[in-house]
C-alpha positions as CSV (number, residue, x, y, z in Angstrom):
1,X,88.0,101.9,-91.8
2,X,87.6,99.3,-94.6
3,X,85.9,96.0,-93.7
4,X,89.0,94.0,-94.3
5,X,91.0,96.4,-92.1
6,X,88.3,96.2,-89.4
7,X,88.5,92.4,-89.6
8,X,92.1,92.4,-89.2
9,X,92.0,94.8,-86.2
10,X,89.3,92.6,-84.5
11,X,91.4,89.4,-85.1
12,X,94.5,91.0,-83.8
13,X,92.6,91.9,-80.5
14,X,91.5,88.3,-80.2
15,X,94.9,87.0,-80.0
16,X,95.5,86.2,-76.3
17,X,98.9,87.7,-76.5
18,X,97.4,91.2,-77.5
19,X,95.0,91.0,-74.6
20,X,97.9,90.3,-72.1
21,X,100.0,93.2,-73.6
22,X,101.7,91.2,-76.3
23,X,105.3,89.8,-76.5
24,X,106.5,92.7,-74.1
25,X,104.6,91.3,-71.0
26,X,105.9,87.9,-71.8
27,X,109.3,89.4,-71.7
28,X,108.7,90.9,-68.1
29,X,108.0,94.5,-69.6
30,X,104.9,96.0,-68.4
31,X,103.7,99.6,-69.2
32,X,102.5,102.0,-66.7
33,X,101.8,105.6,-66.5
34,X,104.4,108.3,-65.4
35,X,104.6,111.9,-64.7
36,X,107.1,114.1,-66.8
37,X,109.2,114.4,-63.7
38,X,109.3,110.6,-63.2
39,X,110.3,109.9,-66.7
40,X,113.1,112.6,-66.5
41,X,114.4,111.0,-63.2
42,X,114.4,107.5,-64.9
43,X,116.2,108.8,-67.9
44,X,118.9,110.5,-65.8
45,X,119.4,107.4,-63.8
46,X,119.7,105.3,-66.9
47,X,122.2,107.8,-68.4
48,X,124.5,107.5,-65.3
49,X,124.0,103.8,-65.1
50,X,124.7,103.0,-68.7
51,X,127.3,105.7,-69.0
52,X,129.3,104.0,-66.3
53,X,129.0,100.6,-68.1
54,X,130.2,102.1,-71.4
55,X,133.1,103.9,-69.5
56,X,134.0,100.8,-67.9
57,X,134.0,98.7,-71.2
58,X,136.1,101.2,-73.0
59,X,133.5,101.7,-75.6
60,X,134.4,105.0,-77.6
61,X,131.8,107.7,-77.8
62,X,130.3,108.4,-81.1
């Protein structure tokens, strides 16, 4: 890693937003570990949920 790249890397980590998880955390989004089964379940739930919203809004499928 070049010295200037290292300087930028260190400066980014010194930013309080980076230490807190950045802007995502400020939006209420927090990362967490999941198993493949948990992710698959979440995706299936989201597909059902948003599929119903799309259908109710008469948004055409692409």
